[in-house]
C-alpha positions, 0 to 999 in steps of 0.5 A: 529593547529587547534586540539591544545588548546593553553590554554592547560599548557601541550603544554606550556611545550612541547612549552619550551623543544623545545627552550631549546633543541635548546642549544645542537643544537648550541654547535653541529654547533660551533664543527662542524665549528671546525672541518672542519678548523682543518681538511681543506686542504687550504693554509690559514688554514693550515699556521693558523692550524700550527700557533695556534698549534705551539702556543698551545705547546709553551705556554704548555712547557712554564708552564712545564718549571716552574715545569720541565726544558726542553732543548730547542733543546728537546722543538723544536724536540717535538713541531715538531713531534707534529705538524707532528703527528697532520697533518697526522691525519688531513690528514687522516680524510680529506681522510674519510670525503668525504665518511662520508659527503656522507652518511650523505647527502644521509640519509638527502637527504632521510629523508626530501623527506620522510618528503615532501611525508607526508606532501603531503599525510596530505594535500590529507587525508584533501582534501579527508576527507573535501569533503566527501570522507572518504574511500579515506581518510582512504586509505591515512592515511593507506600509511602514517601509513605503511610508518613509519610515524607518522601522524599529529594530523590534519590528525586524526581529519580531520577523526573524524571530517569527519566520524561524519559529515557522520553520522558514529559513529563508524568509527568516534570512532575509529580514536578518540580512535586511536588519543589518543593512538597515544600520539600526543595530545588530541581532543578539544571540537569542535571535541567531539561535532561533535561526540556527534551530530553524535551519537544524529543524530543516536540515540545513546544516550548511546555513546552521554552520554559516550562522554560528560562524558568523555570529562573532562578526554581528557582535554575538559570542556563540553560546551553548545553545548555538553549538547544540542547534548546530549539532542537533542539525548534523544528527538529524542528517545522521552525519556523525562526523559533522556532529563529533567536530562541532561537539569538539569546537565547542569544547575548544571555545570553552562552551562546556557540552551539557546533556543536550550536547551528548544526546544530539551526538548520540542521535547521530549514531543512532540515526547512521545505525551506529550502535557501538559509536553511541554506547561509546558516547553514552560512556564518554558522558557519564565519565564528564559528569553528566547523568544520562537521561531517558532520552539517551539511553533511547537514542541508544536502544534505537541504535541497536534496534535498528541494527536488528540487535533487540537482545542488546536493547533489552540489555541496556533496558535493564542498565537503565533500570539499574541507573536509577533511571525510568524506562519510558514508553518509548524504551519499551515501545522501540523494542517492541516494535523492532521484535514484532517486525522480527517475527517475534511476537512472543518476546514482543507480548512478554516485553509488553507485560513487563511493561505493565509490571512497571506500571507503564501503559502502552499506548495504541501505537505499541500495540499496532506494531504486534497487531501488524505482525500478527496481520502479516502472519495471518495469526488470528487467534494471537490477534484476538487474544491481544485485542482482548488484553488491550480492551482489559487495560483500558487501551483506547484502540484507534482506527488502524487498530481496528484495520489490522484486527480486520485484515486478520479476519479477511485473511482467514475469510472469517467475514462474521469476525470481520462484522463483529470488528465493524460493530465494536468500531461503531459502538466504541465511536471509532470512525471507520476510515477508506482502508478499513473499507477496503479491508472489509471488501477484501475479505467479502469478496473471497466470500460466499455467503449470501446471507453475510453480504446482506449484514455486511451492507447494513453494518457499512450503512450503520457506520456511516459508509455509503456503498459505492461502486466498488462495494456492490461488485464485492455484493455481486462477487460474493453471491457469484461464489455463494452460486447464487447469480439470481441474489448477483442480479438483485444487487445489480439492480439495486445500485442501479436504483440508487443511482450507482452506475454498474461498470463492465466488472458488474456485468462480467461478474453477473455474466461468469455467474450465470454461465457457471450455473449453466443458465446461458440464456441469462448469461446471454441477456446480459451480455446482450444488455451491456452491448447496448449500454456501450460496455465491453465484456472482458475477455475472461467473461466471453472465455468463460462463456464460451467454456460453458457453452462447449459443454452444452454441445451449442456449436453454432452459439459458440462460434458466433460469440467467438466471432463477435469477440473478432468484431468488437475488437476484444483480444480472444484468448487461447482458452476461448479458442480451445474451448471450441477446438475441444468441442469439436474434437469430441464430437469427432469434426477434425475439419471444423477442429482443424479450420478453428486451429488455423483461425487462432493461428492467424489471430492473436492468441497464440495456440498452446499444448492444449489446442494442439492436443485437442486436434490430435485427439480429435485425429484419435477418435477418428483413427487417423493416425497420419494426421494426428502425426502430421499435427504433433509435426506442425506443433514441434515446428511452432516451438509448443512442447508436447505434453503428456496428454499430448503423447497419450493421444498419439499413442491411442491413435496408434491403438485404434489403428492397431500400430503397435510400432508406432505406438512405441515409437512415441512412448520412446519419443515421449521418455526422451522428452522428460515425461513421465508415462501416465496410467492412460499411456500404458493402457493405450500402448496394452491396447495398441498390441492387443488390437494388433493380436501381439499378446506377448507385446501386450504382456510384457507392456503391463508386466514393465509398468511398475518399472516406470511407477504406475500400477496396472489398474482396472482398465489394463487388466480388462484390456488384456483380458478381453484381447486374450479371450479372443485367442487364448482363454486360458491366459485370460484366465491365468491373469484372472488367478493373478488379479485374485492373488493380488487381492485385488477385485476383477472388474465385471468386464473381465469376468464376462469377457472370460466367460465369453472367451470359453464359451467361443473356445467350447468350454460352457462349464468353465465359463458358467463357473467364472460367470457365477463367480462375478454373480457371487462377487456383486458384480453385473452380468451382461446378458449377452454372457448369459445368453450365449452360455444358455446357447451353449448349453442347448446346444449340447443339449444341457436343457436343465442348465440352459433353463436355469442360466435363462431364468436369471434374466427377467425379461430378456433383451440387451442389458445388464442384471443385478446380481441381487436384484435380478433386474436388467439394466438395458444399455449398460456398458462397463468404461472398459468396453466403452474404451 
């Protein structure tokens, strides 16, 4: 039996006992034969039996006659009587013997049948264990035990070996302990080594150590395989100290370590990120006269790569080659992977080329590590070149390869590249997976090409990918980004026709698209459709629709929509309220703007700086400075920090009310808040002082602007020149010259304001000169300016000049005249005039 050790002394005793036990069986065989002879009914047997018994009786009486003489008649009578009694007894035995023999044969037949069944079950058990069907093997073992038979040593051994091979340490230990309890014998070292190895693979270091320590008690001596299995278990757990301890114990026991022993310790060092110690063991190995193999070097290389020291790993690669050991694919692959993860793609590619020079073919996994680095850094160019190199080397890409390179295209928004890679996958027979699908959708979710969406749909179908809800939502989103909501609606209807039920995202995207395109009727239609289906639009969808409605000035529907959000328990966003407040503010309706801000304060949407700034702007447009300042105070109490827009609105309110001092106050407060004034800030300041008739103050602010890093613009100059024209046209003329000296072009408003100022001052010639310069500079001149000059010349009885300027008006009326065509532009005003 393979499970019995022929060198075990106890087995020799068992065999000796078996042979000695054959002697009583031989005696029993003789006695059985004699009994058969004596009870036989055969004639010859009866004659022989009678003669034998007569001879024995005669001999007995002859011996008796020596001591006690017996008469001859008496002797003959005794012999006849004895023979008669014996024959009657033999006859009785012959009568009972068939029944006993029958019972004996039945018992023997039954035992033989049971032995045959056990033998058959044992064979089935061994076959099941060998094929890996351990559940069946255990079931058969239970049948043997239930039958009352004793399983063989081989049955127990098969179960222990099978479970150990399958990595089921618990079951292997159970049957080994059952074997011990059975008293059949002890497992040999092969069986125990298999169990220790299983413990190692299951990271059960304690159990591996336990069975190694127990081997001597089980009659087995630990060998090199036993120690290597325990060291491997320690290595798998990165327990260097434990691995080294067992290595030393192995040496003390007289077992010589081999290359597997050293490589296991080196692997332990690598797993625990101790590259220096791993190299030390590599040197110890060489000193011990054991030549390191590629596995040992690879373990040290792995240790250095884990330590992020790629250069030392490359040095070991060179050392490996110089020692006559051919580096493996794993040697290069480990270093290339570390270089790729360190974002050193050029070095990784160089090592890939060196690998090819060594006549080693990189596999898809190695290429994928570089593709992963390219994907993370969005390096599409390198990824494309690497893929071409991979194809040229006849390395077959896998699904992961394509997923990574598709992601590179997706990060660049390269939808055509994504489609091309999908087509390549299909042509090369590589099945796209869920990751491929999601990566492709990510690329198209940011796309805006309606045509590309149709191409993607066809390609997905060709790849056997059935479009699902997320796919159609991507199509819809791409069409919305392509400003084609009607095409998005086409995809929504198409998905419904194919049995794919749209969700809230599908409808919200469509509503957003129509809202952004200004088709609010269609947007509201789909909103109502959502309500009918029992779907709830998102807060963002409401906000976009409200924002779009606010631009149209449809305040009635805007307010209805916001109220509907509350009815449907949709949390209103600050943007939704701000859009409504801003719309009322633009209309100058302070009351309604304040009403909705108060509604906002009562809701879960906290007002922000835009909310308060809109109200303050509305107050400014209504020239209600006191109200504007009251809202700024409430804003500060609410803990909302004012921004530049807020202060600009406050200063603008001051300008509209001609309150220069309050304008300066808010400017100073703005600076204390650490805010940077903008051009609008200074324009409002200049306007405030100009309207307060403080030209000196307005001029100071104009001159002071560069100190804050802001340069005056067309509006700044126009505002100041217009203000000077009312009281001091000479000052306005001075600033016109300053503007020209700066090589800047004054606006038409400046020219018109200055011309009108000189007319009012009674100097029509200077007015005409500035207006003529405006026409020469291709600037528009208002009909008001021409009419004022024409009237002034007429009052001065300079009719020829009056007619010349009057001729510049083709049809008269209020408007602006284009200097080249002479055509009027009715109602034209500069933005300065509007301000």
